[in-house]
Structure formats: structure tokens, C-alpha cells
N, C-alpha and C positions, 0 to 999 in steps of 0.2 A: 302339386308339383308347379300348376303356373306362378301363383304365389311367391313360389321360393323364385323363379327366375324372376321375375320384376321386378323382387327385392336386388337380386344378383346382379341386374342389368341396372340399376337405380345406383349401387354401389358405385360400381365401375366408372360412370358417368361422373358422379360425385370426384372419385380418384383422378380421372382425366382434367378435370376442371382443377382440381387441387393443382394438378403438376403444371398446366400451362399459368398458372398465379404465381407457383413459385417460381418461375423461371422469369417471369416479369419484372418480379419483386427484387431478384437479386439484380439487375441490371439496375434500376432505380434506386433502390434502400440506399446502397451505399454511399452515393452523392448527396441526398438529405442527411446522412450521418456526418459525413464529412465536411457540409457547411456548417453544421453546428458547432462542429468542434473546430475549423477553420475563428466562428467567430468567438469563442471562448479563447483562444491561444491570441487575436487578437488584443483582446479587449485583456489577457494577461501578460502580455508587450506592453501594455499605455499602462499599468496599476503600480501606483505608486507607494502603497499602503499594505504592511507585511502580512494582516492581517484579510487584507482582499485577496493579495496574490495565493496566500492559504487555501481560502474560499474556491478561490479558480481552479488551481491544482486540481483539490477534491471533484470538482466538476468537470473536468477535463478528463479524470480516472472513470468517472462516474460512466461517460460517454464510451470510451473504450476496455470496459470490463468483459463484455461480454464478446467482441471481437475480439481483441489482444490482449491478455490479463497483462504480459508483459511490461507492456507499454503503460498501462494503466498504474502497475506497482510502480514504475521510476514517477507517475506523476504524484502519486498518494506518498512516495519516499521525500520527494522534494516538498509537497507541504509538509510533512512531519520534520523536515530539515529548519523548514523557515519557523515552527511554532519553538524549535529548539533554539533559536535567538534569544527569547525571554528570557529573564533569569527572576524569579519571585522567590521571596522570602517565605518562610513558613507559616507566619503569622498576616500576610499581607492578606487582605479579603475585600479587594480591589474587582471590581466590572469587569478591568482589564484582564487580570487575571482566571477568573473564571472563563470565561469567551475565549483564552488563546487554550487554554487547558481541553475545552469542550470541542477544539477543531483538533488540538494533538489527539486525545481520546478517538474521535474521529478516521483521522488517517490513519491510526492502528489499526482500527475494524477494518477500515477500507484495503490495508493492506492484506489483513488477513482474509476480507470475501475473494480478494484476488487469488491470491496462492489456493483456497478454495475450489474455486472456478478450474484453477490447474489441476486440483487433484492432490494437492498437497496439504493434508491436512493437519501432519503433525505441527510444520510449520506455519498453518493458519490460526493452530490452537495456541501456540505463543502469543503471537499478536491481540487474539481475542483477550487473553489473560491481564497482558499490558494494558488492553482499552479500559477492561472493566477494573482494574486497578484505580485508575485515573478518574473513573465513572463513580465510585463510590468513594474518594474523597471529595467529589465535587456534589454529592447524593443527585447525582444525575440519573432518574429511574428508567429514563428511557433509554440509555445507551447500555447501562446493567440490563437490562432485559433482554435487550439485542441480541448481547453478547452469550447470556445463556443461551441463549435459542440459537444460535452460530453454532455454540459448543455444542449441544445436543445432535448437530447437521455433520459435528465431528462425529462424536458415537454410533449415531445411526449409519453411517457411510462404514465403521468399522465392522457392523454388526450388532453392537452391544446395546440392545435393543433398550434395555432396562434404567442403562448411564442417560441413555437419550431421551426415554419418557422424563426421567427425573427432571433433567434440564428445561425440555419444554414445558412441564407443569409447574417449575418456579417462574419463569420466564411468562405464562400466559395467566399466572397472580396477580404479577405487579402490571402489565398490561390489560388487566379487568381495573385495577385499584386506581390506574391514572385516566382510563376509559379511551384507550389509543387503542382504535378498531383494526386498525391495518395490522397493528401486531397480535391482535386478538385471532385475526383472519391467518396469518401465517401459521399459526401456531396449531388451528382447528388445520391445515393442510398438512401441518409434518406428523400429526398425531394420529390423520387419516391415513401416511405413510405407515406408521410400525404398524396398525391393525391389516393396511394390505400385505407389508410382509409377513405376516402372519397367518397370513388366508382367512381375517376378519371381514370377509368383504361388507357385507353389509352394513356396520359400525363404520368401517373408512370410508366407505359412498357417504352416509350421514354427515359425517367431519366435512368432505370434501363438498357436498352442497352448500351446510352453512360458513363454510370459508368464501366459496363461490356468489353467494346473497350479500356477504356485506363488502367483496370486493366490487362490483357492480353498485350496493349504494354508493362506493368509495369512488367509480371512476379508475381504476385501477388498471391498467391493460394490461400488464407484463403478469399480474396477479390471479388476474381473470383467465389470462394465457395458459397460466399452473394450473390454476384446477379444472380447467375446461380437460387439459392433456390428461389430469389424474380421473377425472371423470370416465374417460375415455378407456382408461386402463381398465376400469373396474368393469364397464361393459364388456369389454372385452372380455374379462375371464368371466364374466355371465354366458360368453358365445355372443351376444347383443352385437353384431356387429356395423349394424344399418347404423345405431347410438352409439354406439364407438367412433364410427367416421364423422358423425357429426359434431363430435366432442372435439375431435381431434382437428378438424377443420377449422373450425372457429378458436381452436389452441393455435395452430399454424401461422394463419391468418394473421392475428396477432402480433406473433413473435416475428413476423417479415415484417409490418408495420416498423416495429421496436429495432429491427436488426439483430435480433437477440441469438447468433448463431447457437448457441447452447443449447436454448429452446426447440428451435428448427430442428436440430439431432435428435433431441428428444422425439419429436414429432415422426420424425422417418424413421426411426428405432421401431416407434409404436406400429406406425400405418405395415411395417415391415413382418410385426406380429401379426397383423391380422393378414395379410396376404401366406403366411407361414402357417396358420390356424385354418383357413382355407384350401391348404393343399397347392397354393400356387408360390412353390418354393424358388424358381428363378428370378421370378416380381419382386419377391421378398430381400433376396440378395441383395439386388439394385437398391431397395430404399437402403439398406443396412451398409452399404459402399457409399453412398450418400451420406449417411448419419457419421459414417468412419471418417469421411473425409472431413469433415466441418468441425470433428473434435481434432482431428490433428490440425487445422489450421488455428485452435485456440488452444490446443494443447492441452484437453484434457484428458487426462491417464484414465479417470474412469470411465468416462465415457467410451475411452478411445478400448478400453478391457469389454465394457459391457458390448460393443459393437460386435468385437474380434468374437463373443462370445455366442451373438445371435447365427453370426456367420457360419461357424462350425457347426451348432443345431441344424441349419438348413440344409448345410453340403450332407449332413448324417442321413439326412433325407433320402435327398439324392442320389446315396450311398457310392457319394466321391468321401470318401474315409480318410485318406492320405492329406488331401487338401483340407479336409476338417480338421485333420491333429496339428496341421500347420498353423490356423486360426487360433484350434483352441489352446496350444502352449503359448500362444502371443498374449490371450484372454487372461490365462491362469498366471504368467512371467509378473505382468504389470501388475493384477488383483493382487499377488503376496507383496510384491515392492511395496503397493500404497497401503498396503493391510487393511483391503476391502474383504471382508471376509465371506459375503455371499456371493461375487463374484466367482472368488477362488473359488466356492463350491460348486456353484453353475460351471465351470470350465474342466471341473475333475469330472464331473457327468459328459459330458460330451465330448471328454476323450476316453473314458469309459466304454462308452457307446461305439466310440470310432473304435477302437481295438477290438472288441467285441465282435464290430462287422468282418475286420480283418482276421478274424480266429486267432487273434492273437492274445488268450487268456489271463496270461500271467500278469501282462499291463491293464489289460481290461479289470482285472481282481483289485489290481494296485492304486489306481486311481479310483472306483468305486469306494475300495476303503477311504481314502482320504474325501469322497464326496460324502461320506458317512458321517466320519468323525467330523468334519468344519458343519457339517447340517446338526449334530445332534449338539454341537458347541452354540450353533445360533438358536436352534428352536427346541433348549430343552423344559421339559416339564418345569421346572422352577422359576425359570424366566416369564414363562405365560402367566403363572401365577402371581411372580413379581409385577407385571405389568397390568394384571385384572386386578390387583389388589390398589397399585396405584392411582388407577384411573376411578375404581370406588371410593380411595381417600379422598379425589379431585371432587368425585361427585359429591360425597358427603360431605363435604368442607363448602361446595357451592351450597347445596340445601340450607344449611345450618347457618350460613350468609343470610341466605331469603327471611330464617326464623327471627335470625336477632334484629333484621329489617322491620319485620315486622312489628315484633316487641317495642321498639324504639318509635314506633309508628303512634304504638298505642300509649306510650308515654307520654310521647309530645300531645297528644289529645288531652289524656289527662292531666297535665300539666299546663297548657292552656286552658280548662276548667278555670284551674286553681288560677291563675292569672288573672281571670276577668274577675275574680272574688276580690284577689286582691285589691285591685285599681280600686275598688270600689272603697275600699276600706283607706286606703293611700290618699283620696280624694276628700273623702271625709274629713283625717289628720290632717292633709294639707292644707283643708279651709281653716282650720283650727292653727295649725301654725303658721297660718299667713298672716292672722288677725294679731298675734303674738309679735311676729317681725313687723309690723305696721309701728308698733310699739315703740319696738327696741330702737328702729329706725327714724322714728320723731325725735328719741332721746340723744342718737346718737349724730344728728343732723347739725346739733350746734356744737359740737366736740368737732366734727369734720372741719366748719367753717376758721374755727382756730389753726387745727391740723394744716388747711391750708396756704395759711400764712408763710407757716413754718416751709411749708413744701416749696413756696414759689421761690423763697431764699435759697430754698436748697437744689432747686431747677436749674437757677442762674450759676452756681458755683458747677452744678456739673456741664452746662453747655459748656463752661470755658474750658473744662477739663478735656470733652469732645472735640471740640476744636481744635486744642494741641494735637491731640490724637491723630485726627483727620491728618493734618501736616507730617505728621513722623509716617504715616500711611502711603502719602502721595510721595514721600523721599522712598521710602521701602519701592515700591512700585516702580520707581524711578530706574531704579538698580536693578531691580529684578530684569527690566525692558532690557538694560544695556546689558547685563548677563545674556541675555534670551538672543540680543543680537550677534555678539560677540562668539558666541556657540554656533551660530545658524552661519558667520563668517567662515569660522574655519572648517565646517564639517562642508559647507560649498567648494571651499579652496580644494581640500582631501577628493571630492570626489570627482572634482576638475581635474587634480592630480592623478587621478584613476583612470580619467580618459584620457589623458597624455600618454601612462602606461600602457594601456590598451595598444593604442595607435601603435606605439614602438615595439610591441609584442608583433612576431611572424603571422598574416595573418593566414585566415583557412582560404582563402583563394589562391594566396601564392604557393600553400604548402597542396592544395588540390592542384596547381601542376606542374610540381614536382615528380609524377607518377609515381607516386610510393601510397603505401598503405600503412596508416597512422592513429592514432589517436594519442589526445592529449587531456590529461585530467586536472584542474587545475582546480584549487578552492584556495584564496587567501583568507588568512585568520579574520582581518580586517578591510577594510574596504580596499587599500591599495595593499600589494604585495613584497617581501623581501625575494619571493623565487620568480625566477622569468625562465623562457625557454626561447631560443632562436634557430632558424634556420636561414641557409645561404647556399641557393646555387648558382656555380660557376661553371659553363658549360657541362658535360656529362658529369659532375662532382657535383656531393651536396655536403655543407657542414650541417650539424646541429648539433644542438647541446641542451643542457638540463643543468640549471645553477640555484645556488642558495647562498644568498645574500646576508650578511649579517646583519641580527634586528630583520625586527616585521615591521607591519606599518607602515608608518612615515619612515624612519630612517632607513629601515629596508627597500624602502619602492626608490629613496636618491639611489642608494648603491646598486638597485636594480639597473635602472637608466643608465647610471653611469657606465655599469658592463657593459651592455646592448650598445650605449652608444663607441663604446672601446674596441668591440668587437666589429662593427662595423667598420671604423676607420682605419683595423689592421687588414682587414679582406678587401678593402675599396679598391686597390691596385688588382684584383682581382689574381694575384698570385696563388698559386696552391701551395702554401708553406704546410707542414706536418703539424697535427693538433699540440705536440708539445711546444715547438716553436710560437705557435701563436700564445700559446699559456705562457711561455716565458716572456714576451714581448707584451703582453695584455697584466703580468705583474709587476714590467716596468716602469706603465704608464700609469697603471694604479697606486702604486706608490710614490709618483712626481705629481698625480693630480690629486693626492691628499697628503701629499706634504710627508710621507711617510721616512723619510731618507733624514728628516730634522731629527737628531738625538731628543732634541726637547718636544716633538710633539708628546700626543699623549693617543692618537689613532692609531687603533690594532684592527681596525676595519679590513673586513677580507669576503672574498667569494670563494665557497665549494662549488666545484663544477666538473661535469664528465663533458667530453667533447669528440667528435666524431667527424671523422673525413668518410663518405663511403662513394667509391667509383661504383657508377651506375652500370658501368657494362661489365666488368670484370668480377662488380659484388666483392671486391677487396676493400674490406675495414681498416682503417688506422683510427688508434682512440689513445687519450692520453685525458688524465684526471687528477684532480687537485681533489683530497678525500675522498669523493663522490665516486663509485666503482661503476662498473658496467656489465650487465647480466646476460646475457645470452641462453635462450633455450632452443636445444634441438631435441628433437624426438623424446620430449617430456623429459629429458635431464638437465641440470641448470647449470650451467658453468658460468663461475666470475671473474673477470680480467680486473683486481685491484688497481687504485689509483696510489698516487704518490701521495706520502702523509704529511703533506704539507699544503698550506691553502694558496690561493692566488692573495696575495699581499705579505705585510711585511711579517716574519716569521724568522726561527734562529735557523731553518735551513734554504732561507731565500737565496741564497748564491750558488745552492744548486739546482742544475737544470731539471726540468719536467721530464718523465720517461714515454718514450712513443711506441705503442705498441701495434701490430698488425695481425690480422684475421683474414681468414679466405672464409668468406661464409657462401651456405648452401643455401639451394632453395625451400621458402617455409619457415626459414631463420627467425628468430623473435630477437630483439635487440630491447631492452628496460633500462632506461635511466631516471634519475630521480633523485629530490631531494630527503634531509631525514625528516620532512613533517610525517609521513604516511608512520614509519615507523616508529616514531616517537609517542604516538597517540595515546594517553591514558585513557583506560576503559574495559571493557570484560566484566567478570564476576567478580574478580579481585583486585580491580581498582589501577591495572597493571599494564606497563606500555605493550603497542604488538608488537616490538623486535625485528630482527632481520631475519631469525629464524621462519617464524609466520610469514614474512612476506614472503621470503623463496618459495615456502610453499604454495604460496595463493597466486606466486606468478605460474606454478606449475601446474594449476590446479585448471587455472582459464587459460590455458596458454590453446587448448584446440578450437575454443572458440572464434568467432569473427572479433577483430578490432573493436567494434562499435559496441559488442555486446561486452568485449572484455572491460572497456569505460565503465558500464553501467553495475557490472559485478564487483568491480574494485570498489566501487563508490559507495553501494548496496553494505559489501562486508565493513567495510567504515565507520558507516553509520549504526550499522549494527553493535560493532566492537566498541561505537563511545558512547553509548546509551544516553546517561545524563550528563556526562563529563562534558567541560567548555574546549573546544579547538584549541588546543596549544601552540600551534605554530603554521604555518604556510604549505600548501598540501601539492606536490607537483610529481606526473608519472607520465612518462613518456613512453609509449609504444610504439615499435617499427616492424614492420614485416617484410620480410628480402621475397 
């Protein structure tokens, strides 16, 4: 009894010290992580070359993936978008193509990692498959093996252990072939997890220890933290709580240093398990709730399901069955949503125990039957046989490789003996051959003297030809340098034009002072754009517009500059004219500026525009449009306010006034104005346009999200749709929330 008390006291002392260290780390570590991210963002702003920008975006995403997977996805997506700027032919074998495609594959795999971190495994596997496809084209074995491993994780989380083990073993074979120790250690850890799920704890422990040994050799803190946590879990199963606590403490300390919220949450869950196993259920619930909070911060659905299940089990032990049912149902719902069979199975077991405690035997039986059905699906005999068979095949192949290596060594030694004997014979034969060659050389020497005279004459002729060729090369290089300078001048001019255009666009500082919620998705097809947005506040009234000028690139940019300038002139007197009158005046001035009233002119340039005037006090909106409509989303229903079917510019109907429409807005109404670039983009599986119907549906789907998230989701959906197709037009979408 004395020894038991000493061990328990030692355990509680370690636990108390661990909690103090956790609180201190939670204060200090985010500051260190932010400093690293700030330095990367500063470098990103200064970067000029696209390949450097891609790499920096990937590194920023790597810093954010554990604490903020959604933000990491944004930076990984930017890296992927930048890699898509380059266009290579199929026969291009350049180093640049290989480097860019490698970065593209890394970006896709990283997006998959972020979605996996969020528990969205179905979306994660799609990105892994795309990354693997590019890597196979490049014969990038490292990334192929990494993708195989991540796909194995996908099947692992779904409870399909035989498929998971198949992919882990494929990955392990490649990692062993290229002697990539970090990957070998990761596969050992994953195979250990599968054996742990099957309650083969001794085998699992051996794999975890092998993985930890390699991680320690590599100095991989994150990997060491993962292995220590898994070893702690095995010792928990063995009821060796002192050893389990020791390994959990090592894991938690490392994860705090790394700012790894996901890993910290796992440690809290595991420490809660120890408290539950020792009968201290109240403390266990505290640890589970800390883990649950961390999982919610990083939106890890799998972790949220696990922690809810653990809390449900603890409340069952405290006989608070109604509370346990609440947590159990949450765990079951989320597990079912993400297709995680092991956690759905456990949730049904907890619910069965809860209903049994309430004497609701009908529900208890129902959930027990669900538990049995899921458990049989995961742990049937055939699966265990398949896993054992696959493990045996791997070990057999490994031994066969060792035998082959020994046989090769034996053959090499035999070949070495034969080579030494052959060298002797070659030396003797070589000596005799040298004597014969000396005679031949002497006889040919005289002939060479004659030939040298002829060669000297030919050399003079060749030198004259080379001199003429050198002169031609100098002229070619001179022309090339001129072309380069001309191209540089044109590019510099366009870049400066971009600076001018951005200066004319309404700045975000001015928009922030208008006291409205908004987002602007603006993606020019080229350096400069034919689309523009325009905001103007006059007292308590706000004008805002989204316009699409004829053309894109330089011609479109000229039209956008002219359009912005004319709008500023028209409202410069601070008169509150309805949008329709402003469009009439804009058309008149545009036609005059482009000399379109002259019958001999061939210019048919114009502007498609949506123009709104919002009374910031009464929330009454006036709208007038040329080609481009206004969309209003209210209570998840989209209403379209059509525009006049004529542009601002020369047109057969340009003698007809534009129509003014009035709308009384309500709180939380969402307004969308846009150009046709988004809906005209080719992509998807069949290479078709995105079209208006999909665009409307997308706006309704994202309308409940904050505006900054809406912008990210619209840009993400565009990238997913675009795939490998080139962007065909400028993109502009403006959203305003009332």
C-alpha cells in the first residue's frame, strides 16, 4: 500500500507541474509563432519572382496549419494559383518546368493536409490524388510515397484498416528504396496505430519505439512528440500510468514548443483517459473539455467527435445520464458526418450505456445493435487475416531483399577475383600490343607530317569562316538585346499603368470609413484590368458600382481609367442624382470622349455596369444597370433586379434613358454586383462555363458566412472550377451586407 501511495503522489506532482507549464506556454508560444509568420509575410511582400512567392506561401501555410487550417488553405491555394501562371508544352524537359510542377504538387498535397487536419477526409483525398498524379509525371518518388501515406491516413480514419495498411506498406517500400528515414519513421508510426486499433498492443509498441528511435536520430521534435504520445497510449492500455504520464509529458512539452494545438488536444484527451481509468472522472472531464476547446479552435471535426465521446463516457460513470446523452449524440452526429466508423461505433456504445442507466431499454438495445454492427464492420476476422497476411508479405519481401543483397555481395566478391586475374592477362596482352603500336606509330609519323601541311592550309580557311560566323553572332546578339530592352520597356510601362489604375480604384481605407460591411474579389486576367469598382460617399448617401469595360489588359484598362474619371466628374458637384441619370450622363460623355457620334468612327467600345445609391439612414437603395444586374439575397433566397439590355456607349438603343429601380432593404440583406468574368470561366470536368445558375446557387450557399469568408470561398470555388484552364477574363465580384 505504501508503494502505491508514493506512485500516486508522484503522478499527481507530475500532472500539476505539467498544467503550470501548459498555462505558461499558451501565453508565450503564440507570440513566437506570430514573429515567424510576420517575417515570412514581410519576405513575401518583397519577393519579385513567382517561384519565390510560391515557396513563401507554402511556408506561411505550414506555420498556420496546426493553429488555423482555414488560413493555411488560403496560402496554399495562393501558391497553387501562382504555379498555374506557367504554361508548359508536353515535350518541355526544362528544369523550370520540373521545379514549378514540383511546387504545384506540394501545394496540392499541403491543401490536402489542411483539409485532413480539419477532418474533411473526402476533400483531402482528392487533393492527394491530384498531387500524386503530377508527382508520377515527374517521377518524384518522395512526394508519391508521401501521398500514399496520406491516403492511408484517410482509410485509417474511416476504419478501413486493410486498405490503410496497403497504402502504408506501399509508402514504406518507396521510402526504404530512397532511404528517406523521416518517411520510414512516419510509416512505422501509422502501422503501429493500426495494430493498436486491433488491440495488438505489443506489436504496436514495437513499431512506435522503432519510429521514435529514428525521430530522435533526425532531431524531429514534432515526430518525437507524436511517437511519445502513442507510446503513452499503449502504456495506458497496459495500466502502467506512471510510464504513460512520463511519455505524455514529453509529448505535450514538445507540442507546446511547436505551437501544435492539434497535438496538445490529443495529449489532454489522453491525460483525461488516465484520470478516467483511475476513477477521477471530474478531473477527466476538465481535461476533455480543454481538448474539445482546442479542437473547436482548429475546426478538427474528428477531434471534436472523440472528445465529445470521452466526455459522454465520463458522465456515464458519474451516472449523469442525460448530460452523457447530449455529448454522445454530438459525437455520433459528427462521426457519421465525416464517415469515421470507429468514433461512431464508440458513440453508440456510450449512448447504449446512458439509456440503460435511465432504464430506457428500447433505446439502449437500438444503440447497442448499432455498436455491434459497426464493430463487426471494423473488426471482422477476414480483415484481421488480411492485415496479418499483408504484414507477413511485407516482412517476407524484406527478408527476400536481404537475401538478394547477400547473394549480390557474394557475386561481387567472385567477380572481383575474376577481375584481378583478367587484369594480369590484360597487362601482358597490353604490353605486346604497345610494342606493335610503336612500330605502327613510327611508320605513320612520316605520313602525318605530310598531312599536317594539308591541315594547316585547311585551318586557315576554317578560321576565315569562323571570323565571318562570329560577326553574324554579334549582330544576332545585338538584335536580341534590343528585343529584350523593348520587351522590358513595355512590361515596365504596363506595370506602371497598373500602379495608376490601382491609385484610381477606391482605396480600402476610404471604404472602411463608410461604415459598411463589404468584400471585393478582384482578379485581373493580365497585369492590368478592364474591370473596375467605384465607391463614393456624399453625406449619408453611398454610391457603389461594379463595371466591365470592353476588352481586358491594356485596352480594357484605358476604358476603366476613362470610366472612373467620368464618374468622378459627374458626381464632383456632390449632387445626389439617381443612378439612371448618372448612367445617361456617363453614356453621353463617353460617346463624346471616344468620338462615337461621328458616323465615320469604327469604335464600339462601351461599359457594362451595375450602379447603386444607398441611403445609409433609411436603407433605401436605388439601382440602375447596363447589361449587368443586381442580386439581393434575403433569408437564403436570391432576387434578381435586371439591368437594361444596352451598354453605356454606342448602341442601337442609345437614345433611350436607363431605368431607375428603388428597393427598401432590410437588416442582413446581402447585395452582389459583378462582371461576367466569373460566370464565363471554362473549367469543371467537361470544360464548360461556370454559368449564371451555378453562380446564383453559390452566392446563396455562402450568404450565411462572414463577408471575408465569402470572398475566400468564392475564390476557392473559382480555382477548383478553373483547374488547368487559363483565366479567360477579368474577375470582379462586390458584396455588401446591410
